[in-house]
PyMOL Python script that loads the backbone (N, CA, C, O; Angstrom):
from pymol import cmd

cmd.read_pdbstr("""\
ATOM      1  N   ALA A   1       0.847  -1.193   0.000  1.00  0.00           N
ATOM      2  CA  ALA A   1       0.000   0.000   0.000  1.00  0.00           C
ATOM      3  C   ALA A   1       0.879   1.238   0.000  1.00  0.00           C
ATOM      4  O   ALA A   1       1.986   1.235   0.537  1.00  0.00           O
ATOM      5  N   GLU A   2       0.372   2.279  -0.604  1.00  0.00           N
ATOM      6  CA  GLU A   2       1.147   3.505  -0.700  1.00  0.00           C
ATOM      7  C   GLU A   2       1.050   4.367   0.549  1.00  0.00           C
ATOM      8  O   GLU A   2       1.987   5.104   0.856  1.00  0.00           O
ATOM      9  N   ILE A   3      -0.052   4.295   1.273  1.00  0.00           N
ATOM     10  CA  ILE A   3      -0.252   5.189   2.409  1.00  0.00           C
ATOM     11  C   ILE A   3      -0.127   4.461   3.741  1.00  0.00           C
ATOM     12  O   ILE A   3       0.439   5.010   4.686  1.00  0.00           O
ATOM     13  N   ALA A   4      -0.632   3.261   3.835  1.00  0.00           N
ATOM     14  CA  ALA A   4      -0.632   2.537   5.110  1.00  0.00           C
ATOM     15  C   ALA A   4      -0.300   1.067   4.888  1.00  0.00           C
ATOM     16  O   ALA A   4      -0.568   0.506   3.825  1.00  0.00           O
ATOM     17  N   ASP A   5       0.285   0.460   5.905  1.00  0.00           N
ATOM     18  CA  ASP A   5       0.575  -0.970   5.872  1.00  0.00           C
ATOM     19  C   ASP A   5      -0.481  -1.769   6.628  1.00  0.00           C
ATOM     20  O   ASP A   5      -0.684  -2.955   6.367  1.00  0.00           O
ATOM     21  N   ARG A   6      -1.153  -1.098   7.574  1.00  0.00           N
ATOM     22  CA  ARG A   6      -2.161  -1.755   8.397  1.00  0.00           C
ATOM     23  C   ARG A   6      -3.450  -0.949   8.369  1.00  0.00           C
ATOM     24  O   ARG A   6      -3.443   0.259   8.132  1.00  0.00           O
ATOM     25  N   VAL A   7      -4.568  -1.650   8.619  1.00  0.00           N
ATOM     26  CA  VAL A   7      -5.886  -1.026   8.591  1.00  0.00           C
ATOM     27  C   VAL A   7      -6.656  -1.434   9.841  1.00  0.00           C
ATOM     28  O   VAL A   7      -6.572  -2.577  10.291  1.00  0.00           O
ATOM     29  N   CYS A   8      -7.404  -0.487  10.395  1.00  0.00           N
ATOM     30  CA  CYS A   8      -8.367  -0.773  11.457  1.00  0.00           C
ATOM     31  C   CYS A   8      -9.740  -0.385  10.934  1.00  0.00           C
ATOM     32  O   CYS A   8      -9.917   0.704  10.387  1.00  0.00           O
ATOM     33  N   VAL A   9     -10.696  -1.261  11.099  1.00  0.00           N
ATOM     34  CA  VAL A   9     -12.074  -0.970  10.714  1.00  0.00           C
ATOM     35  C   VAL A   9     -12.846  -0.720  12.000  1.00  0.00           C
ATOM     36  O   VAL A   9     -12.845  -1.542  12.917  1.00  0.00           O
ATOM     37  N   MET A  10     -13.510   0.445  12.048  1.00  0.00           N
ATOM     38  CA  MET A  10     -14.239   0.816  13.257  1.00  0.00           C
ATOM     39  C   MET A  10     -15.731   0.900  12.975  1.00  0.00           C
ATOM     40  O   MET A  10     -16.158   1.331  11.904  1.00  0.00           O
ATOM     41  N   LEU A  11     -16.503   0.484  13.952  1.00  0.00           N
ATOM     42  CA  LEU A  11     -17.955   0.569  13.906  1.00  0.00           C
ATOM     43  C   LEU A  11     -18.417   1.183  15.217  1.00  0.00           C
ATOM     44  O   LEU A  11     -18.210   0.601  16.283  1.00  0.00           O
ATOM     45  N   LYS A  12     -19.034   2.339  15.150  1.00  0.00           N
ATOM     46  CA  LYS A  12     -19.532   3.040  16.339  1.00  0.00           C
ATOM     47  C   LYS A  12     -18.430   3.251  17.366  1.00  0.00           C
ATOM     48  O   LYS A  12     -18.659   3.092  18.565  1.00  0.00           O
ATOM     49  N   GLY A  13     -17.234   3.607  16.903  1.00  0.00           N
ATOM     50  CA  GLY A  13     -16.125   3.920  17.794  1.00  0.00           C
ATOM     51  C   GLY A  13     -15.353   2.728  18.326  1.00  0.00           C
ATOM     52  O   GLY A  13     -14.420   2.903  19.109  1.00  0.00           O
ATOM     53  N   GLU A  14     -15.713   1.539  17.927  1.00  0.00           N
ATOM     54  CA  GLU A  14     -15.038   0.319  18.369  1.00  0.00           C
ATOM     55  C   GLU A  14     -14.325  -0.327  17.186  1.00  0.00           C
ATOM     56  O   GLU A  14     -14.874  -0.384  16.085  1.00  0.00           O
ATOM     57  N   ILE A  15     -13.103  -0.814  17.407  1.00  0.00           N
ATOM     58  CA  ILE A  15     -12.384  -1.536  16.359  1.00  0.00           C
ATOM     59  C   ILE A  15     -12.998  -2.928  16.238  1.00  0.00           C
ATOM     60  O   ILE A  15     -13.020  -3.692  17.203  1.00  0.00           O
ATOM     61  N   VAL A  16     -13.491  -3.248  15.052  1.00  0.00           N
ATOM     62  CA  VAL A  16     -14.091  -4.564  14.829  1.00  0.00           C
ATOM     63  C   VAL A  16     -13.141  -5.504  14.101  1.00  0.00           C
ATOM     64  O   VAL A  16     -13.313  -6.722  14.126  1.00  0.00           O
ATOM     65  N   GLU A  17     -12.126  -4.918  13.445  1.00  0.00           N
ATOM     66  CA  GLU A  17     -11.162  -5.746  12.718  1.00  0.00           C
ATOM     67  C   GLU A  17      -9.923  -4.919  12.443  1.00  0.00           C
ATOM     68  O   GLU A  17     -10.017  -3.726  12.152  1.00  0.00           O
ATOM     69  N   SER A  18      -8.771  -5.543  12.532  1.00  0.00           N
ATOM     70  CA  SER A  18      -7.523  -4.872  12.164  1.00  0.00           C
ATOM     71  C   SER A  18      -6.572  -5.903  11.588  1.00  0.00           C
ATOM     72  O   SER A  18      -6.639  -7.090  11.905  1.00  0.00           O
ATOM     73  N   GLY A  19      -5.685  -5.416  10.736  1.00  0.00           N
ATOM     74  CA  GLY A  19      -4.718  -6.311  10.120  1.00  0.00           C
ATOM     75  C   GLY A  19      -3.985  -5.608   9.005  1.00  0.00           C
ATOM     76  O   GLY A  19      -4.111  -4.396   8.828  1.00  0.00           O
ATOM     77  N   SER A  20      -3.219  -6.371   8.256  1.00  0.00           N
ATOM     78  CA  SER A  20      -2.501  -5.783   7.126  1.00  0.00           C
ATOM     79  C   SER A  20      -3.515  -5.346   6.072  1.00  0.00           C
ATOM     80  O   SER A  20      -4.633  -5.858   6.024  1.00  0.00           O
ATOM     81  N   VAL A  21      -3.117  -4.399   5.235  1.00  0.00           N
ATOM     82  CA  VAL A  21      -3.995  -3.923   4.166  1.00  0.00           C
ATOM     83  C   VAL A  21      -4.444  -5.099   3.309  1.00  0.00           C
ATOM     84  O   VAL A  21      -5.629  -5.225   2.998  1.00  0.00           O
ATOM     85  N   ASN A  22      -3.513  -5.954   2.929  1.00  0.00           N
ATOM     86  CA  ASN A  22      -3.838  -7.104   2.090  1.00  0.00           C
ATOM     87  C   ASN A  22      -4.830  -8.031   2.784  1.00  0.00           C
ATOM     88  O   ASN A  22      -5.799  -8.476   2.169  1.00  0.00           O
ATOM     89  N   GLN A  23      -4.594  -8.323   4.047  1.00  0.00           N
ATOM     90  CA  GLN A  23      -5.479  -9.221   4.792  1.00  0.00           C
ATOM     91  C   GLN A  23      -6.902  -8.663   4.847  1.00  0.00           C
ATOM     92  O   GLN A  23      -7.863  -9.392   4.602  1.00  0.00           O
ATOM     93  N   ILE A  24      -7.040  -7.391   5.161  1.00  0.00           N
ATOM     94  CA  ILE A  24      -8.365  -6.794   5.304  1.00  0.00           C
ATOM     95  C   ILE A  24      -9.079  -6.690   3.959  1.00  0.00           C
ATOM     96  O   ILE A  24     -10.269  -6.993   3.870  1.00  0.00           O
ATOM     97  N   LEU A  25      -8.373  -6.267   2.917  1.00  0.00           N
ATOM     98  CA  LEU A  25      -9.022  -6.074   1.619  1.00  0.00           C
ATOM     99  C   LEU A  25      -9.285  -7.379   0.873  1.00  0.00           C
ATOM    100  O   LEU A  25     -10.271  -7.486   0.144  1.00  0.00           O
ATOM    101  N   VAL A  26      -8.418  -8.364   1.046  1.00  0.00           N
ATOM    102  CA  VAL A  26      -8.553  -9.626   0.315  1.00  0.00           C
ATOM    103  C   VAL A  26      -9.406 -10.645   1.073  1.00  0.00           C
ATOM    104  O   VAL A  26     -10.175 -11.383   0.458  1.00  0.00           O
ATOM    105  N   ASP A  27      -9.279 -10.692   2.397  1.00  0.00           N
ATOM    106  CA  ASP A  27      -9.984 -11.699   3.182  1.00  0.00           C
ATOM    107  C   ASP A  27     -10.566 -11.086   4.453  1.00  0.00           C
ATOM    108  O   ASP A  27     -10.143 -11.437   5.554  1.00  0.00           O
ATOM    109  N   PRO A  28     -11.536 -10.169   4.314  1.00  0.00           N
ATOM    110  CA  PRO A  28     -12.121  -9.550   5.502  1.00  0.00           C
ATOM    111  C   PRO A  28     -12.895 -10.579   6.322  1.00  0.00           C
ATOM    112  O   PRO A  28     -13.600 -11.423   5.767  1.00  0.00           O
ATOM    113  N   ARG A  29     -12.762 -10.505   7.635  1.00  0.00           N
ATOM    114  CA  ARG A  29     -13.405 -11.484   8.520  1.00  0.00           C
ATOM    115  C   ARG A  29     -14.733 -10.986   9.086  1.00  0.00           C
ATOM    116  O   ARG A  29     -15.692 -11.750   9.190  1.00  0.00           O
ATOM    117  N   HIS A  30     -14.789  -9.720   9.447  1.00  0.00           N
ATOM    118  CA  HIS A  30     -15.983  -9.182  10.098  1.00  0.00           C
ATOM    119  C   HIS A  30     -17.035  -8.825   9.053  1.00  0.00           C
ATOM    120  O   HIS A  30     -16.698  -8.328   7.978  1.00  0.00           O
ATOM    121  N   ARG A  31     -18.289  -9.074   9.359  1.00  0.00           N
ATOM    122  CA  ARG A  31     -19.362  -8.804   8.388  1.00  0.00           C
ATOM    123  C   ARG A  31     -19.457  -7.324   8.040  1.00  0.00           C
ATOM    124  O   ARG A  31     -19.823  -6.984   6.915  1.00  0.00           O
ATOM    125  N   TYR A  32     -19.134  -6.436   8.982  1.00  0.00           N
ATOM    126  CA  TYR A  32     -19.161  -4.999   8.688  1.00  0.00           C
ATOM    127  C   TYR A  32     -18.067  -4.643   7.683  1.00  0.00           C
ATOM    128  O   TYR A  32     -18.300  -3.846   6.774  1.00  0.00           O
ATOM    129  N   THR A  33     -16.882  -5.222   7.837  1.00  0.00           N
ATOM    130  CA  THR A  33     -15.792  -4.988   6.886  1.00  0.00           C
ATOM    131  C   THR A  33     -16.188  -5.486   5.504  1.00  0.00           C
ATOM    132  O   THR A  33     -15.953  -4.806   4.505  1.00  0.00           O
ATOM    133  N   ARG A  34     -16.783  -6.663   5.445  1.00  0.00           N
ATOM    134  CA  ARG A  34     -17.234  -7.200   4.157  1.00  0.00           C
ATOM    135  C   ARG A  34     -18.286  -6.289   3.523  1.00  0.00           C
ATOM    136  O   ARG A  34     -18.286  -6.092   2.308  1.00  0.00           O
ATOM    137  N   ALA A  35     -19.180  -5.737   4.341  1.00  0.00           N
ATOM    138  CA  ALA A  35     -20.202  -4.828   3.816  1.00  0.00           C
ATOM    139  C   ALA A  35     -19.569  -3.558   3.266  1.00  0.00           C
ATOM    140  O   ALA A  35     -19.968  -3.076   2.206  1.00  0.00           O
ATOM    141  N   LEU A  36     -18.587  -3.013   3.976  1.00  0.00           N
ATOM    142  CA  LEU A  36     -17.904  -1.809   3.495  1.00  0.00           C
ATOM    143  C   LEU A  36     -17.227  -2.065   2.155  1.00  0.00           C
ATOM    144  O   LEU A  36     -17.352  -1.267   1.226  1.00  0.00           O
ATOM    145  N   ILE A  37     -16.518  -3.167   2.059  1.00  0.00           N
ATOM    146  CA  ILE A  37     -15.791  -3.473   0.825  1.00  0.00           C
ATOM    147  C   ILE A  37     -16.764  -3.743  -0.322  1.00  0.00           C
ATOM    148  O   ILE A  37     -16.499  -3.349  -1.458  1.00  0.00           O
ATOM    149  N   SER A  38     -17.873  -4.401  -0.043  1.00  0.00           N
ATOM    150  CA  SER A  38     -18.842  -4.681  -1.111  1.00  0.00           C
ATOM    151  C   SER A  38     -19.550  -3.416  -1.584  1.00  0.00           C
ATOM    152  O   SER A  38     -20.137  -3.409  -2.666  1.00  0.00           O
ATOM    153  N   ALA A  39     -19.506  -2.352  -0.795  1.00  0.00           N
ATOM    154  CA  ALA A  39     -20.155  -1.089  -1.172  1.00  0.00           C
ATOM    155  C   ALA A  39     -19.330  -0.274  -2.159  1.00  0.00           C
ATOM    156  O   ALA A  39     -19.835   0.691  -2.732  1.00  0.00           O
ATOM    157  N   VAL A  40     -18.078  -0.644  -2.367  1.00  0.00           N
ATOM    158  CA  VAL A  40     -17.214   0.099  -3.290  1.00  0.00           C
ATOM    159  C   VAL A  40     -17.575  -0.274  -4.724  1.00  0.00           C
ATOM    160  O   VAL A  40     -17.525  -1.451  -5.081  1.00  0.00           O
ATOM    161  N   PRO A  41     -17.942   0.712  -5.557  1.00  0.00           N
ATOM    162  CA  PRO A  41     -18.269   0.400  -6.955  1.00  0.00           C
ATOM    163  C   PRO A  41     -17.074  -0.218  -7.682  1.00  0.00           C
ATOM    164  O   PRO A  41     -15.927   0.149  -7.429  1.00  0.00           O
ATOM    165  N   ARG A  42     -17.350  -1.143  -8.571  1.00  0.00           N
ATOM    166  CA  ARG A  42     -16.299  -1.790  -9.358  1.00  0.00           C
ATOM    167  C   ARG A  42     -16.110  -1.032 -10.665  1.00  0.00           C
ATOM    168  O   ARG A  42     -17.083  -0.751 -11.365  1.00  0.00           O
ATOM    169  N   LEU A  43     -14.887  -0.705 -10.994  1.00  0.00           N
ATOM    170  CA  LEU A  43     -14.574   0.014 -12.215  1.00  0.00           C
ATOM    171  C   LEU A  43     -15.079  -0.766 -13.423  1.00  0.00           C
ATOM    172  O   LEU A  43     -14.772  -1.948 -13.579  1.00  0.00           O
ATOM    173  N   GLY A  44     -15.840  -0.113 -14.260  1.00  0.00           N
ATOM    174  CA  GLY A  44     -16.364  -0.742 -15.461  1.00  0.00           C
ATOM    175  C   GLY A  44     -17.644  -1.527 -15.264  1.00  0.00           C
ATOM    176  O   GLY A  44     -18.158  -2.104 -16.222  1.00  0.00           O
ATOM    177  N   SER A  45     -18.177  -1.568 -14.046  1.00  0.00           N
ATOM    178  CA  SER A  45     -19.361  -2.390 -13.789  1.00  0.00           C
ATOM    179  C   SER A  45     -20.612  -1.877 -14.493  1.00  0.00           C
ATOM    180  O   SER A  45     -21.586  -2.616 -14.635  1.00  0.00           O
ATOM    181  N   MET A  46     -20.599  -0.627 -14.931  1.00  0.00           N
ATOM    182  CA  MET A  46     -21.763  -0.077 -15.626  1.00  0.00           C
ATOM    183  C   MET A  46     -21.443   0.280 -17.074  1.00  0.00           C
ATOM    184  O   MET A  46     -22.159   1.065 -17.697  1.00  0.00           O
ATOM    185  N   ALA A  47     -20.381  -0.290 -17.602  1.00  0.00           N
ATOM    186  CA  ALA A  47     -19.938   0.049 -18.956  1.00  0.00           C
ATOM    187  C   ALA A  47     -20.985  -0.265 -20.019  1.00  0.00           C
ATOM    188  O   ALA A  47     -21.086   0.455 -21.012  1.00  0.00           O
ATOM    189  N   ASP A  48     -21.760  -1.319 -19.829  1.00  0.00           N
ATOM    190  CA  ASP A  48     -22.749  -1.699 -20.840  1.00  0.00           C
ATOM    191  C   ASP A  48     -24.140  -1.127 -20.572  1.00  0.00           C
ATOM    192  O   ASP A  48     -25.105  -1.518 -21.230  1.00  0.00           O
ATOM    193  N   LYS A  49     -24.252  -0.212 -19.621  1.00  0.00           N
ATOM    194  CA  LYS A  49     -25.541   0.396 -19.271  1.00  0.00           C
ATOM    195  C   LYS A  49     -25.761   1.681 -20.062  1.00  0.00           C
ATOM    196  O   LYS A  49     -24.806   2.353 -20.452  1.00  0.00           O
ATOM    197  N   ASP A  50     -27.019   2.009 -20.291  1.00  0.00           N
ATOM    198  CA  ASP A  50     -27.360   3.236 -21.014  1.00  0.00           C
ATOM    199  C   ASP A  50     -27.173   4.485 -20.156  1.00  0.00           C
ATOM    200  O   ASP A  50     -26.910   5.567 -20.680  1.00  0.00           O
ATOM    201  N   GLY A  51     -27.306   4.339 -18.865  1.00  0.00           N
ATOM    202  CA  GLY A  51     -27.168   5.475 -17.960  1.00  0.00           C
ATOM    203  C   GLY A  51     -26.837   4.986 -16.565  1.00  0.00           C
ATOM    204  O   GLY A  51     -26.764   3.779 -16.332  1.00  0.00           O
ATOM    205  N   PRO A  52     -26.637   5.898 -15.640  1.00  0.00           N
ATOM    206  CA  PRO A  52     -26.289   5.489 -14.278  1.00  0.00           C
ATOM    207  C   PRO A  52     -27.441   4.744 -13.612  1.00  0.00           C
ATOM    208  O   PRO A  52     -28.611   5.026 -13.872  1.00  0.00           O
ATOM    209  N   GLU A  53     -27.098   3.806 -12.765  1.00  0.00           N
ATOM    210  CA  GLU A  53     -28.081   3.049 -12.005  1.00  0.00           C
ATOM    211  C   GLU A  53     -27.745   3.165 -10.531  1.00  0.00           C
ATOM    212  O   GLU A  53     -26.608   3.456 -10.162  1.00  0.00           O
ATOM    213  N   LYS A  54     -28.742   2.937  -9.695  1.00  0.00           N
ATOM    214  CA  LYS A  54     -28.499   2.948  -8.255  1.00  0.00           C
ATOM    215  C   LYS A  54     -27.716   1.692  -7.881  1.00  0.00           C
ATOM    216  O   LYS A  54     -27.927   0.618  -8.445  1.00  0.00           O
ATOM    217  N   PHE A  55     -26.818   1.847  -6.930  1.00  0.00           N
ATOM    218  CA  PHE A  55     -26.080   0.699  -6.425  1.00  0.00           C
ATOM    219  C   PHE A  55     -26.936  -0.031  -5.399  1.00  0.00           C
ATOM    220  O   PHE A  55     -27.810   0.583  -4.787  1.00  0.00           O
ATOM    221  N   PRO A  56     -26.707  -1.326  -5.194  1.00  0.00           N
ATOM    222  CA  PRO A  56     -27.442  -2.055  -4.166  1.00  0.00           C
ATOM    223  C   PRO A  56     -27.186  -1.449  -2.790  1.00  0.00           C
ATOM    224  O   PRO A  56     -26.087  -0.972  -2.507  1.00  0.00           O
ATOM    225  N   LEU A  57     -28.203  -1.471  -1.943  1.00  0.00           N
ATOM    226  CA  LEU A  57     -28.075  -1.004  -0.572  1.00  0.00           C
ATOM    227  C   LEU A  57     -27.389  -2.094   0.239  1.00  0.00           C
ATOM    228  O   LEU A  57     -27.827  -3.244   0.232  1.00  0.00           O
ATOM    229  N   VAL A  58     -26.321  -1.738   0.934  1.00  0.00           N
ATOM    230  CA  VAL A  58     -25.592  -2.709   1.738  1.00  0.00           C
ATOM    231  C   VAL A  58     -25.906  -2.459   3.200  1.00  0.00           C
ATOM    232  O   VAL A  58     -25.642  -1.377   3.724  1.00  0.00           O
ATOM    233  N   ILE A  59     -26.468  -3.463   3.857  1.00  0.00           N
ATOM    234  CA  ILE A  59     -26.748  -3.390   5.289  1.00  0.00           C
ATOM    235  C   ILE A  59     -25.855  -4.433   5.937  1.00  0.00           C
ATOM    236  O   ILE A  59     -25.968  -5.622   5.639  1.00  0.00           O
ATOM    237  N   TYR A  60     -24.965  -3.993   6.824  1.00  0.00           N
ATOM    238  CA  TYR A  60     -23.930  -4.901   7.310  1.00  0.00           C
ATOM    239  C   TYR A  60     -24.462  -6.072   8.104  1.00  0.00           C
ATOM    240  O   TYR A  60     -23.797  -7.106   8.161  1.00  0.00           O
ATOM    241  N   ASN A  61     -25.628  -5.966   8.720  1.00  0.00           N
ATOM    242  CA  ASN A  61     -26.128  -7.082   9.525  1.00  0.00           C
ATOM    243  C   ASN A  61     -27.183  -7.897   8.778  1.00  0.00           C
ATOM    244  O   ASN A  61     -27.930  -8.668   9.380  1.00  0.00           O
ATOM    245  N   ALA A  62     -27.231  -7.715   7.469  1.00  0.00           N
ATOM    246  CA  ALA A  62     -28.173  -8.466   6.648  1.00  0.00           C
ATOM    247  C   ALA A  62     -27.527  -8.740   5.296  1.00  0.00           C
ATOM    248  O   ALA A  62     -26.323  -8.557   5.117  1.00  0.00           O
ATOM    249  N   GLU A  63     -28.317  -9.163   4.386  1.00  0.00           N
ATOM    250  CA  GLU A  63     -27.828  -9.422   3.040  1.00  0.00           C
ATOM    251  C   GLU A  63     -27.893  -8.144   2.216  1.00  0.00           C
ATOM    252  O   GLU A  63     -28.520  -7.167   2.625  1.00  0.00           O
ATOM    253  N   VAL A  64     -27.258  -8.153   1.079  1.00  0.00           N
ATOM    254  CA  VAL A  64     -27.306  -7.016   0.164  1.00  0.00           C
ATOM    255  C   VAL A  64     -28.691  -6.981  -0.461  1.00  0.00           C
ATOM    256  O   VAL A  64     -29.170  -7.988  -0.982  1.00  0.00           O
ATOM    257  N   SER A  65     -29.337  -5.815  -0.408  1.00  0.00           N
ATOM    258  CA  SER A  65     -30.652  -5.686  -1.031  1.00  0.00           C
ATOM    259  C   SER A  65     -30.534  -4.861  -2.304  1.00  0.00           C
ATOM    260  O   SER A  65     -29.726  -3.936  -2.387  1.00  0.00           O
ATOM    261  N   GLN A  66     -31.336  -5.201  -3.274  1.00  0.00           N
ATOM    262  CA  GLN A  66     -31.308  -4.492  -4.547  1.00  0.00           C
ATOM    263  C   GLN A  66     -32.129  -3.213  -4.435  1.00  0.00           C
ATOM    264  O   GLN A  66     -33.149  -3.197  -3.746  1.00  0.00           O
ATOM    265  N   PRO A  67     -31.703  -2.142  -5.098  1.00  0.00           N
ATOM    266  CA  PRO A  67     -32.450  -0.884  -5.032  1.00  0.00           C
ATOM    267  C   PRO A  67     -33.778  -0.995  -5.769  1.00  0.00           C
ATOM    268  O   PRO A  67     -33.924  -1.780  -6.707  1.00  0.00           O
ATOM    269  N   GLU A  68     -34.750  -0.186  -5.322  1.00  0.00           N
ATOM    270  CA  GLU A  68     -36.027  -0.141  -6.015  1.00  0.00           C
ATOM    271  C   GLU A  68     -35.849   0.636  -7.308  1.00  0.00           C
ATOM    272  O   GLU A  68     -35.152   1.650  -7.345  1.00  0.00           O
ATOM    273  N   VAL A  69     -36.479   0.156  -8.359  1.00  0.00           N
ATOM    274  CA  VAL A  69     -36.384   0.812  -9.658  1.00  0.00           C
ATOM    275  C   VAL A  69     -37.733   1.432  -9.973  1.00  0.00           C
ATOM    276  O   VAL A  69     -38.752   0.741  -9.980  1.00  0.00           O
ATOM    277  N   SER A  70     -37.742   2.727 -10.234  1.00  0.00           N
ATOM    278  CA  SER A  70     -38.982   3.421 -10.592  1.00  0.00           C
ATOM    279  C   SER A  70     -39.294   3.188 -12.060  1.00  0.00           C
ATOM    280  O   SER A  70     -38.398   3.199 -12.905  1.00  0.00           O
ATOM    281  N   ALA A  71     -40.555   2.981 -12.356  1.00  0.00           N
ATOM    282  CA  ALA A  71     -40.949   2.745 -13.750  1.00  0.00           C
ATOM    283  C   ALA A  71     -41.227   4.043 -14.467  1.00  0.00           C
ATOM    284  O   ALA A  71     -41.571   4.034 -15.649  1.00  0.00           O
TER     285      ALA A  71
END
""", "prot")
cmd.dss("prot")
cmd.show_as("cartoon", "prot")
cmd.util.cbc("prot")
cmd.orient("prot")
Protein backbone atom coordinates (compact mmCIF):
# COMPACT_ATOMS: atom_id res chain seq x y z
CA ALA A 1 0.00 0.00 0.00
CA GLU A 2 1.15 3.51 -0.70
CA ILE A 3 -0.25 5.19 2.41
CA ALA A 4 -0.63 2.54 5.11
CA ASP A 5 0.57 -0.97 5.87
CA ARG A 6 -2.16 -1.76 8.40
CA VAL A 7 -5.89 -1.03 8.59
CA CYS A 8 -8.37 -0.77 11.46
CA VAL A 9 -12.07 -0.97 10.71
CA MET A 10 -14.24 0.82 13.26
CA LEU A 11 -17.95 0.57 13.91
CA LYS A 12 -19.53 3.04 16.34
CA GLY A 13 -16.12 3.92 17.79
CA GLU A 14 -15.04 0.32 18.37
CA ILE A 15 -12.38 -1.54 16.36
CA VAL A 16 -14.09 -4.56 14.83
CA GLU A 17 -11.16 -5.75 12.72
CA SER A 18 -7.52 -4.87 12.16
CA GLY A 19 -4.72 -6.31 10.12
CA SER A 20 -2.50 -5.78 7.13
CA VAL A 21 -4.00 -3.92 4.17
CA ASN A 22 -3.84 -7.10 2.09
CA GLN A 23 -5.48 -9.22 4.79
CA ILE A 24 -8.36 -6.79 5.30
CA LEU A 25 -9.02 -6.07 1.62
CA VAL A 26 -8.55 -9.63 0.32
CA ASP A 27 -9.98 -11.70 3.18
CA PRO A 28 -12.12 -9.55 5.50
CA ARG A 29 -13.40 -11.48 8.52
CA HIS A 30 -15.98 -9.18 10.10
CA ARG A 31 -19.36 -8.80 8.39
CA TYR A 32 -19.16 -5.00 8.69
CA THR A 33 -15.79 -4.99 6.89
CA ARG A 34 -17.23 -7.20 4.16
CA ALA A 35 -20.20 -4.83 3.82
CA LEU A 36 -17.90 -1.81 3.50
CA ILE A 37 -15.79 -3.47 0.83
CA SER A 38 -18.84 -4.68 -1.11
CA ALA A 39 -20.16 -1.09 -1.17
CA VAL A 40 -17.21 0.10 -3.29
CA PRO A 41 -18.27 0.40 -6.96
CA ARG A 42 -16.30 -1.79 -9.36
CA LEU A 43 -14.57 0.01 -12.22
CA GLY A 44 -16.36 -0.74 -15.46
CA SER A 45 -19.36 -2.39 -13.79
CA MET A 46 -21.76 -0.08 -15.63
CA ALA A 47 -19.94 0.05 -18.96
CA ASP A 48 -22.75 -1.70 -20.84
CA LYS A 49 -25.54 0.40 -19.27
CA ASP A 50 -27.36 3.24 -21.01
CA GLY A 51 -27.17 5.48 -17.96
CA PRO A 52 -26.29 5.49 -14.28
CA GLU A 53 -28.08 3.05 -12.01
CA LYS A 54 -28.50 2.95 -8.26
CA PHE A 55 -26.08 0.70 -6.42
CA PRO A 56 -27.44 -2.06 -4.17
CA LEU A 57 -28.07 -1.00 -0.57
CA VAL A 58 -25.59 -2.71 1.74
CA ILE A 59 -26.75 -3.39 5.29
CA TYR A 60 -23.93 -4.90 7.31
CA ASN A 61 -26.13 -7.08 9.53
CA ALA A 62 -28.17 -8.47 6.65
CA GLU A 63 -27.83 -9.42 3.04
CA VAL A 64 -27.31 -7.02 0.16
CA SER A 65 -30.65 -5.69 -1.03
CA GLN A 66 -31.31 -4.49 -4.55
CA PRO A 67 -32.45 -0.88 -5.03
CA GLU A 68 -36.03 -0.14 -6.01
CA VAL A 69 -36.38 0.81 -9.66
CA SER A 70 -38.98 3.42 -10.59
CA ALA A 71 -40.95 2.74 -13.75
